[in-house]
N, C-alpha and C positions, 0 to 999 in steps of 0.2 A: 517739137521739134517740126521747126521753120520750114514752109516747101519752099520749090526750085522756083527761082525766081529765069521763066524762058525766056529766050528769048525775043517769044511771040509778045506776054506782057510788058516787057521792059519796053518795044517799039510802037504798044500801043497806048503804053503812055509818055514813050517823048513826046507822042503822034500830037495828045493833047497839050500838055503841058507847055509845049514849041511855038501852042499856038499865041499865045498871049501870061510869058511869064508866070509875068508879077502877079497877073490877075490868076493865076494859078495859085502861084503859094498866098498871096490874102482871102480863099479858098479854103486853103490846107487853114489858115490859122483858125477857120472860121468855125471848119469842119472838123476840128480838131479835139474842138474847148468843150463839146458836144462829144462828141466819142471817146477820145480819152483827152480826158483836161492836164496830168497827170503829166501823162507825152509831150506835150502841146507845151506844159510851165516844162521842164527840164531842157526838150531842144532852143527855146528863148531864154533860161538861165545859162544851158553853157554858151551860146549865141555871143550871150552878150560877156557871157568871165576874159577874154582876153578881150581886150579894148585895143591889139595889133591887126588882127582879122573883121572880118569883112561878118556880119550880125545876116546878113541877106541870105550871101552863099551858103554862108554855114546853115540853117534854117533853110532853105532851099535843098541844100544836098539832103538834108532827116527827116522832108516833108517828101522829096523823090526817094527814100528809101523805105519810108513807111507806108506810104500806099503800093511800091511794088513789092511788100512782101505780102500783105491786104489783097492788090488781085490774084497776084499767084494764091493766098489761100482759094478766095474764091473759081477759082481755076481749074484747084480740086479741089475740089469740095470742103477743103479742110474748114471748126470750124473753132473757132480762142473758147466762147463761151461756155457758160459753168454751167 
């Protein structure tokens, strides 16, 4: 079961992201390459799939979702590691 993303978790993340969206997105690419390369590959492949959509916007939304789930899990003390 996924953790609940509270307003506090999302507000904290948004304040971090909106300081410099482009830099945050680039940092998330590097972070996920190390942390969960399969997810990073999936995000980039989906973002490239349709030429009519904005690659960076799709990736940003996916990275935000990933990080919110991760932060919510940390706040609840949930771990997904085996």
